Backbone as JSON, one array per atom type, in Angstrom:
{
  "sequence": "MLTNNPNAKRSVREPMKKQQVTPPTPEERERWMDVEEVAQYLNLHLMTVYRMLQSGLLPARKVGGRWRIRKEELDQWLEVHTGRTRKQVLVVDDDPDVERIFKDALQPERCTVDFVMTGQEAIEQVKRKTYDLIFLDLLLPGMDGAQTFAQIRKIDPDVTVVLMTGYPDSNLVSEAMKHGAFSLLIKPIPRVEIRRLARSVLKRVPRTVGAGVKDQKGRRSER",
  "N": [[-30.66, -27.57, 41.71], [-32.55, -30.68, 41.72], [-34.35, -32.46, 39.19], [-36.97, -34.21, 37.59], [-37.45, -33.72, 34.83], [-37.07, -35.02, 31.81], [-35.84, -33.9, 29.72], [-34.31, -31.64, 30.64], [-32.38, -32.93, 31.83], [-30.86, -34.14, 29.5], [-30.33, -31.57, 28.28], [-28.15, -30.65, 29.93], [-26.32, -32.6, 29.73], [-25.6, -33.19, 27.09], [-23.23, -31.79, 24.46], [-22.89, -28.17, 23.44], [-24.0, -27.51, 20.2], [-22.21, -26.63, 17.38], [-22.39, -23.55, 15.72], [-23.77, -23.58, 12.53], [-22.0, -22.57, 9.52], [-22.9, -20.95, 6.65], [-21.21, -21.67, 3.74], [-19.6, -19.24, 1.43], [-21.18, -18.24, -1.58], [-19.95, -19.05, -4.91], [-20.31, -16.57, -6.56], [-20.2, -14.91, -4.31], [-17.42, -15.39, -3.41], [-16.12, -14.19, -5.63], [-16.22, -11.52, -5.58], [-14.63, -10.91, -3.32], [-11.4, -9.9, -2.05], [-8.24, -10.84, -1.3], [-5.26, -10.15, 0.81], [-3.04, -10.3, -0.66], [-3.98, -10.24, -3.23], [-5.15, -7.59, -3.25], [-2.69, -6.18, -2.86], [-1.31, -6.5, -5.03], [-3.14, -5.65, -6.98], [-3.18, -2.81, -6.26], [-0.79, -1.95, -6.75], [1.04, -2.17, -4.73], [3.65, -2.5, -1.99], [3.31, -5.41, -0.17], [3.61, -5.43, 2.69], [2.92, -2.75, 2.93], [0.58, -2.51, 2.51], [-0.57, -4.26, 4.44], [-0.26, -2.67, 6.79], [-1.9, -0.38, 6.11], [-4.36, -1.64, 6.25], [-4.52, -2.09, 9.05], [-4.36, 0.22, 10.07], [-6.63, 1.35, 9.44], [-7.25, 2.46, 6.85], [-8.17, 1.13, 4.44], [-10.98, -0.1, 2.92], [-11.64, -2.3, 4.53], [-12.22, -5.84, 6.15], [-12.53, -8.54, 8.54], [-12.59, -11.75, 7.74], [-13.21, -14.83, 8.48], [-10.7, -14.74, 10.24], [-8.97, -13.54, 8.63], [-7.81, -10.9, 6.5], [-10.13, -9.32, 4.17], [-11.36, -7.96, 0.98], [-13.94, -6.36, -0.52], [-14.14, -6.17, -4.18], [-15.6, -4.22, -5.16], [-15.97, -2.16, -3.24], [-13.27, -1.47, -2.99], [-12.69, -0.5, -5.6], [-14.14, 1.8, -5.31], [-13.25, 3.13, -3.32], [-10.74, 3.51, -4.48], [-11.21, 5.29, -6.76], [-12.0, 7.71, -5.12], [-9.45, 8.45, -3.93], [-7.43, 8.22, -5.94], [-8.47, 10.37, -7.55], [-7.96, 12.73, -6.23], [-5.42, 12.93, -5.51], [-2.31, 13.73, -6.42], [0.1, 12.37, -8.68], [3.62, 11.3, -7.74], [6.47, 12.23, -9.5], [9.64, 11.73, -10.38], [12.22, 13.26, -12.18], [15.44, 12.39, -13.78], [18.14, 13.97, -15.19], [20.75, 15.6, -17.02], [20.09, 17.7, -19.01], [18.84, 20.57, -19.44], [16.63, 21.03, -20.96], [15.2, 18.89, -20.82], [13.31, 19.0, -18.55], [11.32, 20.49, -19.24], [9.96, 19.3, -21.26], [9.08, 16.72, -19.92], [7.41, 17.95, -17.81], [5.65, 19.14, -19.38], [4.46, 16.97, -20.72], [3.51, 15.17, -18.54], [2.19, 16.69, -16.18], [-0.54, 17.42, -17.36], [-1.4, 14.79, -16.72], [-2.01, 14.63, -14.32], [0.14, 14.53, -12.16], [2.99, 15.45, -10.06], [5.94, 16.88, -11.02], [9.24, 16.46, -10.31], [12.39, 17.83, -10.58], [16.0, 17.03, -11.09], [19.33, 17.29, -11.85], [21.7, 15.57, -11.26], [22.94, 12.56, -10.08], [23.53, 12.74, -7.16], [21.7, 14.44, -6.58], [19.61, 13.33, -6.9], [19.44, 11.02, -5.38], [19.25, 12.48, -2.74], [16.7, 13.47, -2.97], [15.09, 11.27, -3.09], [15.43, 10.28, -0.41], [14.03, 12.2, 0.87], [11.36, 11.96, -0.05], [8.62, 10.55, -1.19], [8.21, 8.5, -4.27], [6.02, 8.01, -7.05], [6.98, 7.09, -9.39], [10.57, 7.13, -11.2], [12.11, 8.68, -13.8], [15.03, 8.1, -15.01], [18.13, 9.36, -16.25], [20.97, 7.5, -17.66], [23.36, 8.58, -18.6], [25.24, 10.69, -16.64], [26.64, 13.54, -15.04], [29.47, 13.05, -13.13], [28.49, 10.79, -10.4], [27.04, 8.13, -12.21], [24.28, 6.98, -14.04], [23.61, 4.1, -13.64], [24.91, 3.61, -10.9], [23.53, 5.63, -9.54], [21.0, 4.3, -9.6], [21.31, 1.74, -8.1], [21.68, 3.03, -5.71], [19.54, 4.2, -5.18], [18.02, 2.18, -5.06], [18.46, 1.06, -2.57], [17.53, 2.88, -0.99], [14.56, 2.85, -1.58], [13.47, 0.28, -2.04], [10.96, -0.48, -3.88], [10.18, 1.38, -5.65], [9.32, 2.66, -8.88], [11.34, 2.45, -11.59], [12.26, 3.78, -14.5], [14.72, 3.71, -17.15], [16.81, 6.03, -18.98], [18.26, 6.67, -22.11], [20.72, 7.81, -24.64], [22.19, 5.93, -25.85], [21.93, 3.14, -26.31], [23.5, 0.81, -26.27], [25.42, 1.13, -24.78], [27.62, -0.02, -21.98], [26.46, 0.66, -19.44], [23.56, 0.2, -19.81], [23.3, -2.6, -19.31], [24.41, -2.82, -16.93], [22.84, -1.3, -15.18], [20.4, -2.46, -15.49], [20.22, -4.4, -14.26], [19.39, -3.63, -11.54], [16.74, -4.08, -11.75], [14.61, -2.57, -13.5], [11.92, -0.98, -14.79], [11.52, -0.4, -17.43], [13.22, 0.71, -20.53], [13.95, 3.65, -22.11], [14.42, 5.12, -25.28], [16.44, 7.87, -26.14], [15.68, 10.41, -28.78], [12.94, 11.06, -26.74], [9.7, 10.87, -27.43], [6.8, 13.08, -26.45], [4.33, 11.77, -26.21], [5.25, 9.06, -25.96], [5.97, 9.23, -23.36], [3.73, 9.82, -21.77], [2.11, 7.67, -22.35], [3.68, 5.46, -21.22], [3.86, 6.33, -18.49], [1.09, 6.19, -17.79], [0.6, 3.67, -17.86], [2.34, 2.98, -15.63], [1.09, 4.31, -13.65], [-1.45, 3.74, -13.28], [-2.85, 2.82, -10.59], [-3.33, 3.16, -7.37], [-1.53, 6.16, -5.64], [1.35, 6.12, -4.14], [2.24, 7.58, -2.16], [-0.31, 7.43, -0.66], [-0.1, 5.61, 1.1], [2.54, 5.71, 2.27], [2.5, 7.29, 4.43], [1.98, 5.61, 6.59], [3.36, 4.21, 9.11], [5.07, 1.59, 10.45], [6.51, 0.09, 13.67], [9.75, -0.79, 13.86], [10.51, -3.86, 12.9], [8.47, -5.19, 14.02], [6.15, -7.46, 13.72], [3.41, -7.44, 11.11], [0.0, -8.06, 11.52], [-1.53, -10.84, 10.06]],
  "CA": [[-32.04, -28.22, 42.25], [-32.66, -31.56, 40.95], [-35.62, -32.23, 38.37], [-37.38, -35.49, 36.96], [-37.81, -33.51, 33.59], [-35.84, -35.81, 31.04], [-35.21, -32.88, 28.92], [-33.51, -30.75, 31.55], [-31.15, -33.75, 32.06], [-30.22, -33.9, 28.43], [-29.6, -30.29, 28.25], [-27.01, -30.48, 30.67], [-25.25, -33.61, 29.23], [-25.04, -32.93, 25.48], [-22.62, -30.71, 24.3], [-23.42, -27.34, 22.37], [-23.51, -27.78, 18.87], [-21.46, -25.51, 16.88], [-23.15, -22.8, 14.66], [-23.4, -23.82, 11.08], [-21.75, -21.16, 8.78], [-22.86, -21.11, 5.24], [-20.08, -21.11, 2.91], [-19.89, -18.11, 0.43], [-21.42, -18.65, -3.33], [-19.06, -18.73, -5.96], [-20.54, -15.29, -6.71], [-19.47, -14.05, -3.53], [-16.05, -15.45, -3.52], [-15.43, -13.47, -6.91], [-16.23, -10.24, -5.17], [-13.68, -10.69, -2.14], [-9.99, -10.08, -2.45], [-7.27, -11.19, -0.11], [-4.55, -9.14, 0.86], [-2.13, -10.29, -1.88], [-4.62, -9.6, -4.68], [-5.07, -6.36, -3.01], [-1.25, -5.52, -3.15], [-0.95, -6.46, -6.89], [-4.15, -4.45, -7.56], [-2.91, -1.55, -5.78], [0.63, -1.81, -7.21], [1.89, -1.65, -3.37], [4.38, -3.68, -1.35], [2.56, -6.41, 0.53], [3.74, -4.99, 3.82], [2.37, -1.55, 3.12], [-1.14, -2.8, 2.47], [-1.01, -4.61, 5.7], [-0.35, -1.51, 7.48], [-3.05, 0.25, 5.72], [-5.25, -2.28, 6.74], [-4.37, -2.21, 10.32], [-4.78, 1.55, 10.06], [-8.11, 1.56, 8.69], [-7.3, 3.27, 5.59], [-8.76, 0.69, 3.53], [-12.44, -0.47, 3.46], [-11.56, -3.91, 4.6], [-13.2, -6.58, 7.12], [-11.68, -9.78, 8.72], [-13.44, -12.85, 7.27], [-12.37, -16.01, 9.06], [-9.48, -14.18, 10.7], [-8.25, -12.95, 7.45], [-8.48, -9.55, 5.75], [-10.79, -9.44, 2.89], [-11.93, -6.62, 0.7], [-14.68, -6.31, -1.73], [-13.64, -5.37, -5.35], [-16.55, -3.01, -5.6], [-15.57, -1.13, -2.34], [-11.99, -0.9, -3.27], [-12.68, 0.41, -6.9], [-14.91, 3.13, -5.0], [-12.05, 3.81, -2.45], [-9.55, 3.86, -5.52], [-11.86, 6.44, -7.36], [-11.57, 8.96, -4.32], [-8.08, 8.65, -3.66], [-6.59, 8.75, -7.3], [-9.09, 11.49, -8.06], [-7.67, 13.97, -5.52], [-4.07, 12.65, -5.02], [-1.52, 13.94, -7.63], [1.14, 11.02, -8.31], [4.8, 11.93, -7.78], [7.42, 11.66, -10.64], [11.15, 12.29, -10.18], [12.98, 13.06, -13.6], [16.97, 12.75, -13.42], [18.69, 14.18, -16.41], [21.59, 16.65, -17.1], [19.88, 18.11, -19.84], [17.8, 21.18, -18.76], [15.52, 20.94, -21.89], [14.12, 17.67, -20.85], [12.55, 19.27, -17.66], [9.93, 20.96, -19.74], [9.4, 17.94, -21.78], [8.43, 15.77, -18.92], [6.29, 18.52, -17.33], [4.48, 19.27, -20.56], [3.68, 15.4, -21.03], [2.89, 14.74, -17.41], [1.42, 17.62, -15.36], [-1.94, 17.23, -17.38], [-1.87, 13.53, -16.18], [-2.33, 14.86, -12.3], [1.53, 14.35, -11.84], [3.7, 16.43, -9.96], [7.24, 16.36, -11.49], [10.23, 16.99, -9.54], [13.48, 17.74, -11.88], [17.26, 17.15, -10.9], [20.5, 17.02, -12.81], [22.69, 14.86, -10.92], [22.6, 11.21, -9.44], [23.57, 12.81, -5.7], [20.56, 15.39, -6.09], [18.05, 12.45, -6.98], [19.36, 10.33, -3.9], [18.73, 13.13, -1.81], [15.45, 13.66, -3.28], [14.54, 10.26, -2.78], [15.48, 10.43, 0.85], [13.1, 13.23, 1.27], [10.24, 11.92, -0.52], [8.3, 9.07, -1.83], [7.94, 8.67, -5.35], [5.44, 6.63, -7.61], [7.69, 6.88, -10.53], [11.44, 7.96, -11.3], [12.79, 8.32, -15.08], [16.4, 8.13, -14.71], [19.1, 9.14, -17.52], [22.09, 6.96, -17.56], [24.82, 9.27, -18.65], [24.91, 11.67, -15.8], [27.97, 14.02, -14.26], [29.73, 12.43, -11.45], [27.64, 9.4, -10.31], [26.39, 7.77, -13.58], [22.82, 6.54, -13.86], [23.64, 2.58, -13.1], [25.23, 3.89, -9.67], [22.49, 6.29, -8.8], [19.97, 3.39, -9.39], [21.84, 1.19, -6.96], [21.75, 3.74, -4.34], [18.16, 4.28, -4.99], [17.14, 0.72, -4.63], [18.76, 0.76, -1.19], [16.69, 3.73, -0.08], [13.37, 2.55, -1.65], [13.45, -1.09, -2.99], [9.85, -0.73, -4.68], [9.81, 2.52, -6.7], [9.31, 2.11, -10.01], [12.3, 3.42, -12.16], [12.55, 3.67, -16.06], [15.86, 4.21, -17.65], [16.7, 6.54, -20.24], [19.71, 6.85, -22.74], [20.7, 8.04, -26.09], [23.27, 5.2, -26.24], [21.26, 1.83, -25.65], [24.69, -0.34, -26.54], [26.36, 1.39, -23.62], [27.67, -1.19, -20.87], [25.76, 1.19, -18.37], [22.36, -0.14, -19.67], [23.13, -3.92, -18.88], [24.74, -2.6, -15.53], [21.75, -0.64, -14.6], [18.92, -3.33, -15.56], [20.48, -5.59, -12.92], [18.59, -3.45, -10.32], [15.16, -4.22, -11.64], [14.28, -1.28, -14.2], [10.72, -1.3, -15.13], [11.55, -0.14, -18.87], [14.12, 1.4, -21.09], [13.53, 4.39, -23.18], [15.71, 5.63, -26.11], [16.3, 9.14, -26.57], [14.85, 11.22, -28.02], [11.6, 10.38, -26.24], [8.37, 11.81, -27.66], [6.02, 13.12, -25.38], [3.28, 10.68, -26.18], [5.34, 7.9, -25.35], [5.99, 9.35, -21.76], [2.5, 9.59, -21.38], [1.78, 6.12, -22.43], [4.64, 4.76, -20.14], [3.46, 6.98, -17.15], [-0.29, 5.74, -17.46], [0.74, 2.22, -17.42], [2.67, 2.57, -14.47], [0.57, 5.02, -12.62], [-2.91, 3.54, -12.93], [-3.11, 2.64, -9.34], [-3.17, 4.17, -6.15], [-0.39, 6.87, -5.25], [2.12, 5.51, -3.07], [2.05, 8.38, -0.87], [-1.25, 7.25, 0.37], [0.34, 4.48, 1.98], [3.65, 6.13, 2.64], [2.71, 7.78, 5.72], [1.52, 4.56, 7.5], [4.66, 3.59, 9.38], [5.19, 0.33, 11.59], [7.68, -0.13, 14.3], [10.83, -1.45, 13.19], [10.77, -5.24, 13.45], [7.05, -5.59, 14.2], [5.11, -8.07, 12.6], [2.0, -7.19, 10.96], [-0.99, -8.93, 11.75], [-2.24, -11.3, 9.1]],
  "C": [[-32.13, -29.53, 41.2], [-34.15, -31.9, 40.45], [-35.85, -33.6, 37.76], [-37.5, -35.26, 35.44], [-36.37, -34.02, 32.87], [-35.03, -34.78, 30.13], [-34.23, -31.98, 29.37], [-32.11, -31.65, 31.62], [-30.38, -33.68, 30.63], [-29.39, -32.7, 27.98], [-28.23, -29.97, 28.85], [-25.92, -31.51, 29.99], [-24.48, -33.6, 27.78], [-24.6, -31.7, 25.33], [-23.28, -29.62, 23.19], [-23.09, -27.43, 20.93], [-23.1, -26.41, 18.39], [-22.51, -24.89, 15.92], [-22.85, -23.09, 13.34], [-23.08, -22.53, 10.46], [-21.8, -21.69, 7.54], [-21.87, -20.59, 4.58], [-20.53, -19.88, 1.87], [-20.36, -18.85, -0.91], [-20.25, -18.25, -3.98], [-19.06, -17.24, -6.3], [-19.76, -14.16, -5.76], [-18.12, -14.13, -3.26], [-15.14, -14.37, -4.7], [-15.21, -12.15, -6.32], [-15.23, -9.77, -3.84], [-12.2, -10.69, -2.46], [-9.23, -10.22, -1.36], [-6.32, -10.1, -0.4], [-3.38, -9.12, -0.53], [-2.65, -9.69, -3.2], [-4.68, -8.14, -4.53], [-3.81, -5.57, -3.52], [-1.14, -5.65, -4.66], [-1.86, -5.64, -7.33], [-3.95, -3.09, -7.65], [-1.38, -1.05, -6.44], [1.42, -1.41, -6.08], [2.48, -2.88, -2.92], [3.32, -4.17, -0.4], [2.5, -5.84, 1.98], [3.0, -3.59, 4.16], [0.93, -1.84, 3.28], [-1.45, -3.35, 4.02], [-1.04, -3.58, 6.74], [-1.16, -0.51, 7.28], [-4.46, -0.19, 6.18], [-5.41, -2.13, 8.02], [-4.84, -0.58, 10.74], [-5.96, 2.24, 9.9], [-8.31, 2.52, 7.67], [-8.01, 2.56, 4.4], [-10.14, 0.04, 3.7], [-12.44, -1.9, 3.37], [-12.24, -4.46, 5.88], [-12.11, -7.8, 7.28], [-13.04, -10.81, 8.4], [-12.79, -14.21, 7.56], [-11.05, -15.65, 9.74], [-8.67, -13.71, 9.92], [-8.75, -11.64, 7.11], [-9.14, -9.82, 4.35], [-11.46, -7.92, 2.41], [-12.91, -6.75, -0.61], [-14.28, -5.64, -2.98], [-14.39, -4.25, -5.41], [-16.37, -1.69, -4.61], [-14.29, -0.55, -2.64], [-11.72, -0.01, -4.59], [-13.31, 1.68, -6.41], [-13.72, 4.08, -4.01], [-10.73, 4.39, -3.4], [-9.99, 5.14, -6.33], [-11.52, 8.01, -6.68], [-10.17, 9.46, -4.25], [-7.32, 8.91, -4.85], [-7.18, 10.07, -7.91], [-8.48, 12.88, -7.4], [-6.48, 14.18, -5.1], [-2.94, 12.77, -6.39], [-0.27, 12.53, -7.43], [2.59, 12.14, -8.75], [5.83, 11.33, -8.47], [8.7, 12.6, -10.26], [11.91, 12.08, -11.5], [14.5, 13.3, -13.23], [17.61, 12.76, -14.78], [19.45, 15.56, -16.47], [21.28, 17.55, -18.33], [18.51, 19.11, -19.43], [16.42, 21.23, -19.41], [14.35, 19.97, -21.53], [13.12, 17.92, -19.46], [10.92, 19.69, -18.18], [9.29, 20.05, -20.56], [8.27, 17.17, -20.93], [7.28, 16.63, -18.37], [5.0, 18.78, -18.19], [3.56, 18.04, -20.75], [2.89, 15.18, -19.67], [1.84, 15.65, -16.41], [-0.09, 17.52, -15.89], [-2.5, 15.78, -16.97], [-1.98, 13.46, -14.79], [-0.91, 14.28, -11.72], [1.92, 15.51, -11.5], [5.1, 16.04, -10.38], [8.46, 17.27, -10.99], [11.59, 17.0, -10.69], [14.86, 17.9, -10.92], [18.17, 17.09, -11.8], [21.57, 16.25, -12.63], [22.11, 13.52, -10.2], [22.47, 11.85, -7.84], [22.36, 13.57, -5.75], [19.2, 14.36, -6.07], [18.15, 11.36, -5.8], [18.84, 11.21, -2.82], [17.08, 13.41, -1.78], [14.33, 12.31, -2.74], [14.48, 9.67, -1.15], [14.36, 10.96, 1.55], [11.59, 12.87, 1.13], [9.73, 10.51, -1.38], [7.64, 9.31, -3.28], [7.07, 7.59, -5.97], [6.36, 6.31, -8.78], [9.25, 7.53, -10.75], [11.81, 7.44, -13.09], [14.3, 9.04, -14.69], [17.21, 8.01, -16.09], [20.42, 8.36, -16.99], [23.6, 7.61, -17.63], [24.55, 10.7, -18.02], [26.46, 12.19, -15.36], [28.33, 13.14, -13.14], [29.26, 11.06, -11.39], [26.81, 9.04, -11.31], [25.11, 7.08, -12.77], [22.63, 5.22, -13.18], [23.9, 2.81, -11.37], [24.37, 4.4, -8.79], [21.51, 5.13, -8.65], [20.26, 2.65, -8.37], [21.64, 1.8, -5.82], [20.27, 4.24, -4.12], [17.35, 3.24, -4.5], [17.41, 0.39, -3.14], [17.72, 1.65, -0.21], [15.18, 3.46, -0.12], [13.4, 1.37, -2.61], [12.27, -1.13, -3.69], [9.45, 0.26, -5.34], [10.05, 2.05, -8.02], [10.46, 3.18, -11.03], [12.27, 2.87, -13.71], [13.87, 4.55, -16.4], [15.77, 4.86, -18.83], [17.97, 6.82, -20.92], [19.81, 7.07, -24.19], [21.56, 6.94, -26.56], [22.87, 3.71, -25.69], [22.31, 0.56, -25.71], [25.78, 0.13, -25.54], [26.35, 0.0, -22.57], [26.76, -0.09, -19.68], [24.36, 0.63, -18.48], [22.41, -1.7, -19.05], [23.46, -3.62, -17.3], [23.36, -2.26, -14.68], [20.44, -1.54, -14.59], [19.33, -4.25, -14.39], [19.64, -5.13, -11.83], [17.17, -3.27, -10.51], [14.31, -2.74, -12.41], [12.93, -1.74, -14.62], [10.68, -1.19, -16.94], [12.87, 0.73, -19.22], [13.61, 2.15, -22.15], [14.54, 5.18, -23.71], [15.5, 7.11, -26.46], [16.45, 9.47, -28.18], [13.53, 10.62, -27.83], [10.5, 11.34, -26.6], [7.47, 11.68, -26.19], [4.73, 12.17, -25.37], [3.89, 9.28, -25.74], [5.75, 7.94, -23.73], [4.86, 9.36, -21.21], [2.03, 8.3, -21.13], [2.4, 5.33, -21.31], [4.06, 5.09, -18.92], [2.09, 6.33, -16.84], [-0.29, 4.44, -16.97], [1.08, 2.07, -16.37], [1.81, 3.29, -13.2], [-1.1, 4.86, -12.51], [-3.37, 3.4, -11.79], [-2.93, 3.6, -8.51], [-1.96, 4.9, -6.09], [0.25, 6.07, -4.11], [2.2, 6.06, -1.84], [0.92, 7.94, -0.11], [-1.04, 6.15, 1.32], [1.71, 4.81, 2.83], [3.43, 6.62, 3.95], [2.25, 6.87, 6.86], [2.77, 3.84, 7.84], [4.28, 2.51, 10.47], [6.53, 0.31, 12.33], [8.4, -1.13, 13.51], [10.69, -2.89, 13.79], [9.66, -5.77, 13.98], [6.42, -6.27, 13.17], [3.8, -7.96, 12.21], [1.12, -8.54, 11.05], [-1.45, -9.43, 10.24], [-3.78, -11.88, 9.07]]
}
């Protein structure tokens, strides 16, 4: 229906103005974390964090089409999960006395410690279970520590591995370090050093929290 109301004509001809979005203040920006920052903060692989976000495991929301998490909420989430989830540690050494040393040192730190004595046993364990930290002796019967480390990397490229040896000048050390060891411990290793190193590695969320979040092979995670 036609009308002589000039305001009505103007409302038809003029395009709708876009809603103005107030940019966040510097204080607000500091409280938000992007996915890369979250992955670094939690000591998790970037794709694992994306899967956790898509599955609703993390307290996140999308801002401008991208995932964002408030640091305060992430810290609260961390407190809940690290408080009730034990960290998983694998110790690989052919000396049976080493098992008691590591369990005495790490069980009070809320760690579950598995112990095996050969490289092949270690590989089988890594296939079955996700570990937060592996202590790997270099001088093992059969498959040595460097060979074992190479196989572990193929199964779990992101697991943190600490090498142990009583022979720091051995060629095995340089060979094993090529695979990206976190640190090298020289035997005998004091319990206090085991705890100190484990605390520095295990200060973030257990990898088992995100390990159960699987994505279809080849599927591209949404950013």
